[in-house]
C-alpha positions in Angstrom: 107.3 116.7 106.1 106.9 118.7 109.4 108.0 117.1 112.6 106.5 117.8 116.0 108.7 116.9 119.0 107.2 115.8 122.3 108.7 114.2 125.3 108.3 110.4 125.1 110.1 107.7 127.0 113.5 107.1 125.4 112.5 103.6 124.3 109.5 105.1 122.4 111.7 107.7 120.8 114.2 105.1 119.6 111.4 102.9 118.2 109.7 105.8 116.4 113.0 107.0 114.9 113.8 103.5 113.6 110.2 103.0 112.3 110.3 106.4 110.6 113.6 105.5 108.8 112.3 102.1 107.7 109.0 103.6 106.4 111.0 106.1 104.3 113.2 103.2 103.0 110.3 101.0 102.1 107.8 103.6 100.7 110.3 106.1 99.3 108.9 109.2 97.7 105.4 107.8 97.9 105.4 108.4 101.7 103.5 111.6 102.3 103.0 111.5 106.1 103.5 109.6 109.3 101.1 110.4 112.2 100.8 109.3 115.8 97.4 108.6 117.2 96.1 106.8 120.2 97.6 107.1 123.7 100.8 108.7 122.6 98.9 111.5 120.8 96.5 111.9 123.7 99.3 112.1 126.3 98.3 109.0 128.2 100.9 106.4 127.0 101.7 103.8 129.6 105.0 102.0 128.7 103.9 98.9 130.7 100.7 98.3 128.7 100.2 100.8 125.7 100.9 100.1 122.1 102.3 102.7 119.6 99.6 103.7 117.1 100.8 104.9 113.7 99.1 106.1 110.5 101.2 106.3 107.4 99.9 107.9 104.2 101.2 107.0 100.7 100.6 108.8 97.5 100.0 105.5 95.7 98.9 102.0 96.4 101.5 99.7 98.0 103.1 97.0 95.8 103.2 93.4 97.0 106.9 93.8 97.6 106.5 96.9 99.7 103.8 95.1 101.8 106.0 92.0 102.2 109.1 94.1 103.1 107.1 96.1 105.7 105.6 92.9 107.2 109.0 91.2 107.4 110.4 94.3 109.2 107.5 94.6 111.6 107.7 90.9 112.5 111.5 91.3 113.1 110.9 94.1 115.6 107.7 92.7 117.1 107.1 94.0 120.7 110.6 95.4 120.9 110.2 97.2 123.1 106.5 98.2 122.6 103.8 96.7 120.6 102.9 98.5 117.3 99.7 99.1 115.5 100.2 100.6 112.0 97.9 101.4 109.1 99.1 102.6 105.8 96.5 104.5 103.8 96.6 105.7 100.3 95.8 109.4 99.6 93.2 108.4 97.1 91.2 106.5 99.8 91.1 109.6 101.9 89.4 111.9 99.4 86.4 112.1 99.7 86.5 111.0 103.4 84.6 107.9 104.3 84.4 105.9 107.4 85.9 103.4 108.0 88.7 104.4 105.8 90.1 101.5 103.7 93.7 100.7 104.3 96.5 99.4 102.1 98.2 97.6 104.9 97.4 97.0 108.6 99.5 95.4 111.3 98.6 95.1 115.0 100.3 93.4 117.9 97.9 94.4 120.6 
């Protein structure tokens, strides 16, 4: 998985690093990508009011246990320090592309 480093506020870097580790722990080898979108990707993130938008892609559907573990983790870190919006998509749902793309899991605090 290729990583692109940009300058973000330290609090965002910490939150993204921890989220990245937890997604790897929960999804394991099924995790094929983690992508930023929204204000962080567009360069207009405002720490006082923006959320962190994440897309994660899995090679397979999530199990109930994976969804439960991910939800428990996200509730544990809720708004700490920034609100999160995360969607987990399966590779199968992306080919062929359709809009809106169905998701395996979605969580939003904003």
